[in-house]
N, C-alpha and C positions, 0 to 999 in steps of 0.2 A: 179103441182108437188111440187112447192116451198112453198106452202101456210103455211105448218107447220114448215118449216126450216128457220133458221135465220143465219145471218152473225154477228160475233163478230169482229169488226174492232179495231185494236190497232195502233194508230198513235199519236205521241207526238206533231207534228206540227199542230196547230189548223186550219190553212188554208187548208192544205192537208186533214186533217180529215174531215172538213166540206164539202169540195168538193167531196171527195169520198163517204161520207154518202149521199149527195144529188144525186150523180150519181146512187147509189143503189136504193134510194127511187124513183127516176124518172123511173127506170127500173122495179119498182113494187116488189122489194126485201126487205125483212124485215132485218133491220140492227140496231145494237146497237154499238155506238162508245165509245171508251175509250182512255184516254191519257197515260195509262201505263199498263204494263202486270200485275202488282199487282192487279189492279182494275178488270181485266177480269178473274183472277184465279178462283174465287168462282162460276163462271158461267159454268165452264167446269166440266162435270160429265160423268160417263159411259153412253153410248147411247145418248150423247148430240145431239139434233136435229139440227145440223147446221155445220158451218165451221168457221175457224178462219183465219183472214187476219191480218198480223202484220208487222210493220216496223221492220227491223233488229236492227237498232240503236235506243235504247230507254234508258231513264234514269232508273236506277235500273236493273231489270231483262231484258235482251236483248231478241230480237225476237227469236234467236237461242235457248236460254234457255227456252223460252215459248214453242217452238216447242217440246223440250224434255219433258217438264212438261205435255203438252197436250197428247203426245204419251204414257206417263206413266199412264195416266188416261184412255185413250181409243185410241188404235192404229188406229182405223178407222176414226177418225176425220180428215178431210183434213185441212191442214195448208198451207196457201199461204204466203210466205215471200216477202216483198217489201224492196228495198234498193236503195239509191242514191250513195252508196259507194261500190257497188258490184265488186267482182272480181271472177275469175274462181274458185279459192280455196274455197271461201265462198259459192258459188253456189253448188259446189260438196259436201261440208260439210253439207249444208242444205238438199240436196237430199238424202244423206246417212243417215241423221237423220230422214228421213221420210216425208220431205216436199212434198206437192202435186205439188207445182209450185214455181218458183222464178221469180219475176218481177223486172226489173230495172227502176228506175225513170230517166227521166220523162216518164210517160206512159199516154196513152189516157184513158178517162173514158170508152170508148167502150171496150178497151182491158181488163181493170180491171173487168168490168161487165161480159164479156164473160168468163174469167177464173173463176170467182165466180160462174157463172151459171153451168159450167161443173163440178166444185167441188160440188155444191149443188145437182146436178143430181146424181153424184157418191155416195154422202152421203145418199140421199134418197133411192137409190137402195140398199145400204148396210143395212140400217135400215129396209127396207122391207124384205130383206132376213132373217135378225135376227128374225123379227116378225114371219115370216112363219115357220122358223125352230122351234121356241118355240111352235107354234101351233101344229106342227107335232110331237114334242116330247111327247105331251100329248095324242096322238091318239094311239089306240091299235087295233089289229085285222084288220078287213076289212076296217075300217076308215083310217088306215095308208097306206093301199095299193091302194084302189080305192078313189082317191081324187076328191073333188068337192061338191058343195052344190046345184047344179041345180036339179030340179025334176027328170030329166032323170038319173042322177047319183044316186040319192036316190033310184029310182026304180031298177036300176042295182044292187045296194047293197042288196036291199030287196030280189030280185029274186035269187041272188047268195046264200044268207043265207038260203032261202027256199029250194033250191035244194042241198045244200052242203052235207047234211047227207044221201041223197038217193044213191042207187047203180046204178041207171038208167042213161043211156046216156041222155044228155039234148041238145035240139036244140032250140035256141031262134031266132026268126026272128022279124024284125020290119017293 
């Protein structure tokens, strides 16, 4: 499920960034690591196929500001904020801003990977729903009502259209 999804990791501490990046790679997850929010901005687009994990305290644009930027581009992109200076007020502010999760340092690699996997799964499902909705919008008539591509569904649609204009009662048995 995660094959086409990726993680954008924003961490200014090179040791933490390298360790987190390695944890994701060892877990088989696609990750791109950045040292600042400014560097990751151009990668965020509507329907971005992934998630963002960012430290809160960054030089320049903070993780909280990055959260607001990401949400202004695509509300559905999960953003996970990480901090070593967390407090309840900051966590509440992050969650109200739309953060998917808020992790305090120090954290284990397993915890970080698990939160990322849950966020990737949520993002994958959201993108799948968007794709299916777009496909349904283009359908009309019987195609919009009787869904499916299997031979059996195609046969049901064909039979329905064949008998639709008749005035006779129809009994179909299989």
